[in-house]
DOMAR-434681 format. One record per residue (C-alpha): x, z, y negated. Coordinates in nm, 2 decimals, m for minus. Last residue first. Layout:
// residues N
<rec><u>X</u><w>Z</w><v>Y</v></rec>
...
***
This chain:
// residues 271
<rec><u>3.59</u><w>5.84</w><v>m20.03</v></rec>
<rec><u>3.70</u><w>5.91</w><v>m19.68</v></rec>
<rec><u>3.56</u><w>6.26</w><v>m19.68</v></rec>
<rec><u>3.22</u><w>6.13</w><v>m19.79</v></rec>
<rec><u>3.23</u><w>5.86</w><v>m19.53</v></rec>
<rec><u>3.32</u><w>6.12</w><v>m19.26</v></rec>
<rec><u>3.03</u><w>6.34</w><v>m19.38</v></rec>
<rec><u>2.79</u><w>6.05</w><v>m19.36</v></rec>
<rec><u>2.91</u><w>5.97</w><v>m19.01</v></rec>
<rec><u>2.84</u><w>6.33</w><v>m18.91</v></rec>
<rec><u>2.50</u><w>6.31</w><v>m19.06</v></rec>
<rec><u>2.41</u><w>6.00</w><v>m18.86</v></rec>
<rec><u>2.55</u><w>6.15</w><v>m18.54</v></rec>
<rec><u>2.33</u><w>6.46</w><v>m18.59</v></rec>
<rec><u>2.02</u><w>6.25</w><v>m18.67</v></rec>
<rec><u>2.08</u><w>6.04</w><v>m18.35</v></rec>
<rec><u>2.13</u><w>6.35</w><v>m18.14</v></rec>
<rec><u>1.81</u><w>6.51</w><v>m18.28</v></rec>
<rec><u>1.63</u><w>6.19</w><v>m18.19</v></rec>
<rec><u>1.76</u><w>6.21</w><v>m17.83</v></rec>
<rec><u>1.67</u><w>6.58</w><v>m17.80</v></rec>
<rec><u>1.32</u><w>6.55</w><v>m17.94</v></rec>
<rec><u>1.23</u><w>6.23</w><v>m17.76</v></rec>
<rec><u>1.34</u><w>6.37</w><v>m17.42</v></rec>
<rec><u>1.16</u><w>6.69</w><v>m17.48</v></rec>
<rec><u>0.84</u><w>6.50</w><v>m17.58</v></rec>
<rec><u>0.85</u><w>6.29</w><v>m17.26</v></rec>
<rec><u>0.89</u><w>6.59</w><v>m17.04</v></rec>
<rec><u>0.62</u><w>6.80</w><v>m17.22</v></rec>
<rec><u>0.39</u><w>6.50</w><v>m17.22</v></rec>
<rec><u>0.42</u><w>6.46</w><v>m16.84</v></rec>
<rec><u>0.39</u><w>6.83</w><v>m16.77</v></rec>
<rec><u>0.06</u><w>6.85</w><v>m16.96</v></rec>
<rec><u>m0.06</u><w>6.54</w><v>m16.79</v></rec>
<rec><u>0.02</u><w>6.68</w><v>m16.44</v></rec>
<rec><u>m0.13</u><w>7.02</w><v>m16.51</v></rec>
<rec><u>m0.46</u><w>6.89</w><v>m16.66</v></rec>
<rec><u>m0.50</u><w>6.62</w><v>m16.39</v></rec>
<rec><u>m0.43</u><w>6.87</w><v>m16.11</v></rec>
<rec><u>m0.70</u><w>7.11</w><v>m16.24</v></rec>
<rec><u>m0.96</u><w>6.85</w><v>m16.30</v></rec>
<rec><u>m0.87</u><w>6.66</w><v>m15.99</v></rec>
<rec><u>m1.03</u><w>6.93</w><v>m15.78</v></rec>
<rec><u>m1.36</u><w>6.78</w><v>m15.92</v></rec>
<rec><u>m1.31</u><w>6.45</w><v>m15.74</v></rec>
<rec><u>m0.98</u><w>6.42</w><v>m15.53</v></rec>
<rec><u>m0.77</u><w>6.14</w><v>m15.69</v></rec>
<rec><u>m0.60</u><w>6.41</w><v>m15.90</v></rec>
<rec><u>m0.42</u><w>6.54</w><v>m15.59</v></rec>
<rec><u>m0.25</u><w>6.20</w><v>m15.55</v></rec>
<rec><u>m0.16</u><w>6.21</w><v>m15.92</v></rec>
<rec><u>0.06</u><w>6.51</w><v>m15.86</v></rec>
<rec><u>0.21</u><w>6.35</w><v>m15.55</v></rec>
<rec><u>0.40</u><w>6.10</w><v>m15.77</v></rec>
<rec><u>0.33</u><w>6.09</w><v>m16.14</v></rec>
<rec><u>0.68</u><w>5.95</w><v>m16.20</v></rec>
<rec><u>0.58</u><w>5.64</w><v>m16.01</v></rec>
<rec><u>0.36</u><w>5.53</w><v>m16.30</v></rec>
<rec><u>0.63</u><w>5.56</w><v>m16.56</v></rec>
<rec><u>0.88</u><w>5.39</w><v>m16.33</v></rec>
<rec><u>0.63</u><w>5.11</w><v>m16.29</v></rec>
<rec><u>0.54</u><w>5.08</w><v>m16.66</v></rec>
<rec><u>0.91</u><w>5.10</w><v>m16.78</v></rec>
<rec><u>1.01</u><w>4.83</w><v>m16.53</v></rec>
<rec><u>0.73</u><w>4.61</w><v>m16.66</v></rec>
<rec><u>0.90</u><w>4.63</w><v>m17.00</v></rec>
<rec><u>1.14</u><w>4.35</w><v>m16.91</v></rec>
<rec><u>1.49</u><w>4.38</w><v>m16.79</v></rec>
<rec><u>1.53</u><w>4.66</w><v>m17.05</v></rec>
<rec><u>1.90</u><w>4.57</w><v>m17.07</v></rec>
<rec><u>1.81</u><w>4.24</w><v>m17.26</v></rec>
<rec><u>1.63</u><w>4.44</w><v>m17.52</v></rec>
<rec><u>1.92</u><w>4.68</w><v>m17.56</v></rec>
<rec><u>2.16</u><w>4.40</w><v>m17.64</v></rec>
<rec><u>1.93</u><w>4.20</w><v>m17.86</v></rec>
<rec><u>1.83</u><w>4.51</w><v>m18.06</v></rec>
<rec><u>2.18</u><w>4.65</w><v>m18.09</v></rec>
<rec><u>2.33</u><w>4.58</w><v>m18.43</v></rec>
<rec><u>2.54</u><w>4.90</w><v>m18.45</v></rec>
<rec><u>2.43</u><w>5.23</w><v>m18.58</v></rec>
<rec><u>2.68</u><w>5.42</w><v>m18.36</v></rec>
<rec><u>2.40</u><w>5.64</w><v>m18.22</v></rec>
<rec><u>2.19</u><w>5.33</w><v>m18.16</v></rec>
<rec><u>2.46</u><w>5.15</w><v>m17.97</v></rec>
<rec><u>2.50</u><w>5.46</w><v>m17.75</v></rec>
<rec><u>2.15</u><w>5.40</w><v>m17.62</v></rec>
<rec><u>2.27</u><w>5.18</w><v>m17.34</v></rec>
<rec><u>2.50</u><w>5.45</w><v>m17.20</v></rec>
<rec><u>2.22</u><w>5.70</w><v>m17.21</v></rec>
<rec><u>2.00</u><w>5.45</w><v>m17.03</v></rec>
<rec><u>2.25</u><w>5.39</w><v>m16.75</v></rec>
<rec><u>2.28</u><w>5.77</w><v>m16.69</v></rec>
<rec><u>1.91</u><w>5.81</w><v>m16.67</v></rec>
<rec><u>1.86</u><w>5.51</w><v>m16.44</v></rec>
<rec><u>2.12</u><w>5.64</w><v>m16.19</v></rec>
<rec><u>1.96</u><w>5.98</w><v>m16.18</v></rec>
<rec><u>1.60</u><w>5.85</w><v>m16.15</v></rec>
<rec><u>1.39</u><w>5.73</w><v>m16.44</v></rec>
<rec><u>1.06</u><w>5.88</w><v>m16.58</v></rec>
<rec><u>1.18</u><w>6.05</w><v>m16.89</v></rec>
<rec><u>1.45</u><w>5.79</w><v>m16.95</v></rec>
<rec><u>1.19</u><w>5.51</w><v>m16.95</v></rec>
<rec><u>0.99</u><w>5.68</w><v>m17.22</v></rec>
<rec><u>1.30</u><w>5.73</w><v>m17.43</v></rec>
<rec><u>1.39</u><w>5.37</w><v>m17.37</v></rec>
<rec><u>1.04</u><w>5.27</w><v>m17.50</v></rec>
<rec><u>1.10</u><w>5.48</w><v>m17.82</v></rec>
<rec><u>1.44</u><w>5.30</w><v>m17.87</v></rec>
<rec><u>1.27</u><w>4.97</w><v>m17.84</v></rec>
<rec><u>1.01</u><w>5.08</w><v>m18.09</v></rec>
<rec><u>1.29</u><w>5.18</w><v>m18.33</v></rec>
<rec><u>1.45</u><w>4.83</w><v>m18.30</v></rec>
<rec><u>1.12</u><w>4.68</w><v>m18.39</v></rec>
<rec><u>1.09</u><w>4.87</w><v>m18.71</v></rec>
<rec><u>0.74</u><w>5.01</w><v>m18.79</v></rec>
<rec><u>0.86</u><w>5.31</w><v>m18.58</v></rec>
<rec><u>1.05</u><w>5.44</w><v>m18.89</v></rec>
<rec><u>1.32</u><w>5.71</w><v>m18.83</v></rec>
<rec><u>1.33</u><w>6.02</w><v>m19.05</v></rec>
<rec><u>1.35</u><w>6.28</w><v>m18.78</v></rec>
<rec><u>0.98</u><w>6.37</w><v>m18.81</v></rec>
<rec><u>0.90</u><w>6.00</w><v>m18.80</v></rec>
<rec><u>1.08</u><w>5.96</w><v>m18.46</v></rec>
<rec><u>0.89</u><w>6.26</w><v>m18.32</v></rec>
<rec><u>0.56</u><w>6.10</w><v>m18.43</v></rec>
<rec><u>0.66</u><w>5.78</w><v>m18.26</v></rec>
<rec><u>0.74</u><w>5.96</w><v>m17.94</v></rec>
<rec><u>0.40</u><w>6.13</w><v>m17.95</v></rec>
<rec><u>0.23</u><w>5.80</w><v>m18.01</v></rec>
<rec><u>0.40</u><w>5.64</w><v>m17.71</v></rec>
<rec><u>0.32</u><w>5.93</w><v>m17.48</v></rec>
<rec><u>m0.04</u><w>5.94</w><v>m17.59</v></rec>
<rec><u>m0.07</u><w>5.57</w><v>m17.51</v></rec>
<rec><u>0.08</u><w>5.61</w><v>m17.17</v></rec>
<rec><u>m0.14</u><w>5.91</w><v>m17.10</v></rec>
<rec><u>m0.45</u><w>5.69</w><v>m17.18</v></rec>
<rec><u>m0.32</u><w>5.39</w><v>m16.98</v></rec>
<rec><u>m0.28</u><w>5.62</w><v>m16.67</v></rec>
<rec><u>m0.60</u><w>5.83</w><v>m16.72</v></rec>
<rec><u>m0.85</u><w>5.55</w><v>m16.72</v></rec>
<rec><u>m0.76</u><w>5.41</w><v>m16.38</v></rec>
<rec><u>m0.75</u><w>5.78</w><v>m16.26</v></rec>
<rec><u>m1.11</u><w>5.79</w><v>m16.36</v></rec>
<rec><u>m1.21</u><w>5.60</w><v>m16.05</v></rec>
<rec><u>m0.96</u><w>5.77</w><v>m15.83</v></rec>
<rec><u>m1.10</u><w>6.12</w><v>m15.88</v></rec>
<rec><u>m1.41</u><w>6.14</w><v>m16.11</v></rec>
<rec><u>m1.35</u><w>6.47</w><v>m16.28</v></rec>
<rec><u>m0.97</u><w>6.43</w><v>m16.32</v></rec>
<rec><u>m1.02</u><w>6.21</w><v>m16.63</v></rec>
<rec><u>m1.15</u><w>6.51</w><v>m16.83</v></rec>
<rec><u>m0.88</u><w>6.76</w><v>m16.70</v></rec>
<rec><u>m0.60</u><w>6.51</w><v>m16.78</v></rec>
<rec><u>m0.74</u><w>6.45</w><v>m17.13</v></rec>
<rec><u>m0.77</u><w>6.82</w><v>m17.20</v></rec>
<rec><u>m0.41</u><w>6.88</w><v>m17.09</v></rec>
<rec><u>m0.28</u><w>6.58</w><v>m17.28</v></rec>
<rec><u>m0.45</u><w>6.70</w><v>m17.60</v></rec>
<rec><u>m0.30</u><w>7.04</w><v>m17.56</v></rec>
<rec><u>0.04</u><w>6.89</w><v>m17.51</v></rec>
<rec><u>0.00</u><w>6.68</w><v>m17.82</v></rec>
<rec><u>m0.06</u><w>6.99</w><v>m18.03</v></rec>
<rec><u>0.24</u><w>7.18</w><v>m17.88</v></rec>
<rec><u>0.46</u><w>6.87</w><v>m17.93</v></rec>
<rec><u>0.37</u><w>6.86</w><v>m18.30</v></rec>
<rec><u>0.46</u><w>7.22</w><v>m18.35</v></rec>
<rec><u>0.79</u><w>7.17</w><v>m18.17</v></rec>
<rec><u>0.87</u><w>6.87</w><v>m18.39</v></rec>
<rec><u>0.79</u><w>7.06</w><v>m18.71</v></rec>
<rec><u>1.03</u><w>7.34</w><v>m18.60</v></rec>
<rec><u>1.30</u><w>7.10</w><v>m18.49</v></rec>
<rec><u>1.28</u><w>6.90</w><v>m18.82</v></rec>
<rec><u>1.31</u><w>7.23</w><v>m19.01</v></rec>
<rec><u>1.61</u><w>7.33</w><v>m18.80</v></rec>
<rec><u>1.78</u><w>7.00</w><v>m18.85</v></rec>
<rec><u>1.75</u><w>7.04</w><v>m19.23</v></rec>
<rec><u>1.51</u><w>6.83</w><v>m19.44</v></rec>
<rec><u>1.66</u><w>6.60</w><v>m19.69</v></rec>
<rec><u>1.61</u><w>6.30</w><v>m19.46</v></rec>
<rec><u>1.24</u><w>6.34</w><v>m19.48</v></rec>
<rec><u>1.25</u><w>6.24</w><v>m19.84</v></rec>
<rec><u>1.43</u><w>5.92</w><v>m19.76</v></rec>
<rec><u>1.16</u><w>5.84</w><v>m19.50</v></rec>
<rec><u>0.91</u><w>5.82</w><v>m19.79</v></rec>
<rec><u>0.65</u><w>6.01</w><v>m20.00</v></rec>
<rec><u>0.71</u><w>6.36</w><v>m19.86</v></rec>
<rec><u>0.67</u><w>6.65</w><v>m20.11</v></rec>
<rec><u>0.84</u><w>6.96</w><v>m19.95</v></rec>
<rec><u>0.64</u><w>7.26</w><v>m19.83</v></rec>
<rec><u>0.81</u><w>7.22</w><v>m19.49</v></rec>
<rec><u>0.51</u><w>7.27</w><v>m19.26</v></rec>
<rec><u>0.24</u><w>7.12</w><v>m19.48</v></rec>
<rec><u>0.46</u><w>6.84</w><v>m19.61</v></rec>
<rec><u>0.56</u><w>6.75</w><v>m19.26</v></rec>
<rec><u>0.20</u><w>6.73</w><v>m19.16</v></rec>
<rec><u>0.12</u><w>6.52</w><v>m19.46</v></rec>
<rec><u>0.40</u><w>6.28</w><v>m19.37</v></rec>
<rec><u>0.27</u><w>6.27</w><v>m19.01</v></rec>
<rec><u>m0.07</u><w>6.15</w><v>m19.13</v></rec>
<rec><u>0.10</u><w>5.89</w><v>m19.36</v></rec>
<rec><u>0.30</u><w>5.76</w><v>m19.07</v></rec>
<rec><u>m0.01</u><w>5.65</w><v>m18.88</v></rec>
<rec><u>0.08</u><w>5.56</w><v>m18.52</v></rec>
<rec><u>0.13</u><w>5.22</w><v>m18.37</v></rec>
<rec><u>m0.03</u><w>5.22</w><v>m18.02</v></rec>
<rec><u>m0.29</u><w>4.94</w><v>m18.09</v></rec>
<rec><u>m0.01</u><w>4.69</w><v>m18.14</v></rec>
<rec><u>0.33</u><w>4.81</w><v>m18.25</v></rec>
<rec><u>0.42</u><w>4.46</w><v>m18.35</v></rec>
<rec><u>0.67</u><w>4.31</w><v>m18.10</v></rec>
<rec><u>0.75</u><w>4.61</w><v>m17.89</v></rec>
<rec><u>0.40</u><w>4.74</w><v>m17.88</v></rec>
<rec><u>0.26</u><w>4.39</w><v>m17.79</v></rec>
<rec><u>0.48</u><w>4.38</w><v>m17.49</v></rec>
<rec><u>0.38</u><w>4.73</w><v>m17.40</v></rec>
<rec><u>0.01</u><w>4.63</w><v>m17.42</v></rec>
<rec><u>0.07</u><w>4.32</w><v>m17.20</v></rec>
<rec><u>0.23</u><w>4.53</w><v>m16.93</v></rec>
<rec><u>m0.04</u><w>4.79</w><v>m16.96</v></rec>
<rec><u>m0.30</u><w>4.52</w><v>m16.89</v></rec>
<rec><u>m0.12</u><w>4.44</w><v>m16.57</v></rec>
<rec><u>m0.13</u><w>4.81</w><v>m16.47</v></rec>
<rec><u>m0.51</u><w>4.81</w><v>m16.53</v></rec>
<rec><u>m0.54</u><w>4.51</w><v>m16.30</v></rec>
<rec><u>m0.36</u><w>4.71</w><v>m16.03</v></rec>
<rec><u>m0.63</u><w>4.98</w><v>m16.09</v></rec>
<rec><u>m0.90</u><w>4.72</w><v>m16.04</v></rec>
<rec><u>m0.76</u><w>4.61</w><v>m15.71</v></rec>
<rec><u>m0.80</u><w>4.95</w><v>m15.55</v></rec>
<rec><u>m0.49</u><w>5.16</w><v>m15.47</v></rec>
<rec><u>m0.44</u><w>5.21</w><v>m15.09</v></rec>
<rec><u>m0.12</u><w>5.00</w><v>m15.06</v></rec>
<rec><u>0.03</u><w>5.14</w><v>m15.38</v></rec>
<rec><u>m0.06</u><w>5.49</w><v>m15.26</v></rec>
<rec><u>0.17</u><w>5.46</w><v>m14.96</v></rec>
<rec><u>0.48</u><w>5.37</w><v>m15.17</v></rec>
<rec><u>0.34</u><w>5.61</w><v>m15.43</v></rec>
<rec><u>0.37</u><w>5.89</w><v>m15.18</v></rec>
<rec><u>0.76</u><w>5.88</w><v>m15.20</v></rec>
<rec><u>0.81</u><w>5.96</w><v>m15.57</v></rec>
<rec><u>0.73</u><w>6.33</w><v>m15.53</v></rec>
<rec><u>1.01</u><w>6.36</w><v>m15.27</v></rec>
<rec><u>1.27</u><w>6.27</w><v>m15.53</v></rec>
<rec><u>1.12</u><w>6.52</w><v>m15.77</v></rec>
<rec><u>1.12</u><w>6.78</w><v>m15.50</v></rec>
<rec><u>1.50</u><w>6.72</w><v>m15.45</v></rec>
<rec><u>1.57</u><w>6.78</w><v>m15.82</v></rec>
<rec><u>1.70</u><w>6.48</w><v>m16.02</v></rec>
<rec><u>2.00</u><w>6.52</w><v>m16.25</v></rec>
<rec><u>2.04</u><w>6.33</w><v>m16.58</v></rec>
<rec><u>1.86</u><w>6.60</w><v>m16.76</v></rec>
<rec><u>2.14</u><w>6.85</w><v>m16.69</v></rec>
<rec><u>2.41</u><w>6.62</w><v>m16.84</v></rec>
<rec><u>2.18</u><w>6.52</w><v>m17.13</v></rec>
<rec><u>2.12</u><w>6.89</w><v>m17.21</v></rec>
<rec><u>2.49</u><w>6.96</w><v>m17.22</v></rec>
<rec><u>2.53</u><w>6.66</w><v>m17.46</v></rec>
<rec><u>2.25</u><w>6.81</w><v>m17.67</v></rec>
<rec><u>2.42</u><w>7.15</w><v>m17.70</v></rec>
<rec><u>2.75</u><w>6.99</w><v>m17.78</v></rec>
<rec><u>2.58</u><w>6.79</w><v>m18.06</v></rec>
<rec><u>2.44</u><w>7.11</w><v>m18.21</v></rec>
<rec><u>2.79</u><w>7.26</w><v>m18.22</v></rec>
<rec><u>2.92</u><w>6.94</w><v>m18.38</v></rec>
<rec><u>2.65</u><w>6.96</w><v>m18.65</v></rec>
<rec><u>2.72</u><w>7.32</w><v>m18.73</v></rec>
<rec><u>3.09</u><w>7.26</w><v>m18.75</v></rec>
<rec><u>3.04</u><w>6.96</w><v>m18.98</v></rec>
<rec><u>2.82</u><w>7.17</w><v>m19.21</v></rec>
<rec><u>2.45</u><w>7.14</w><v>m19.22</v></rec>
<rec><u>2.26</u><w>7.05</w><v>m19.53</v></rec>
***
């Protein structure tokens, strides 16, 4: 396992990433503006889809719903990549950070390919298939984050873990102020405190996650509304979306694992 010095070095790298990720480039700010206009032009059936997403996320928090991923499938993937027999989350915890990172990167690459194909497919019909694309990419994002959680030894069957996953999703699509606030909220997870009630109240309802998630698409999804041309823009925007979500998940879960191992070293030294 890693030494204290190695863990602290990795933690510094992640904190540096957090600082850079909390910024918002000028073109990202501009990309959010068209949705104010788009919201007025969006057909009623797409607004209905957004309402369904709210119900789906509520179900995800409570039980995992239809978005809960198969841990056995990820266990087998970890076995294949690490050549270590994986029967439980305790077995995963014996992997090094580098092994977790390698498996995670392979997983992200697979999910990015799926997102690219999905975006191209739903880009064929313009605004009509856009109503299919938004819930589909949300589902893929949630499954990707759950898989990243499992690779790092965290069980998405736990409600607290699903709240953390939702916060990762929210972080990837929030503005500067939102990102800084979310990092502060998630400190409870890093300290392994009883945090479900606190973080849940700070979510201010999962509808905030859906709308910031939707707004993050910005002008990229405006281009996808054009039939046929939407194939290219759909593929690019979905690929970018999953890349962003997956990077957030990987970095924040790496941070949790590092903090966990540093605490274990401290307890070992204390004893």
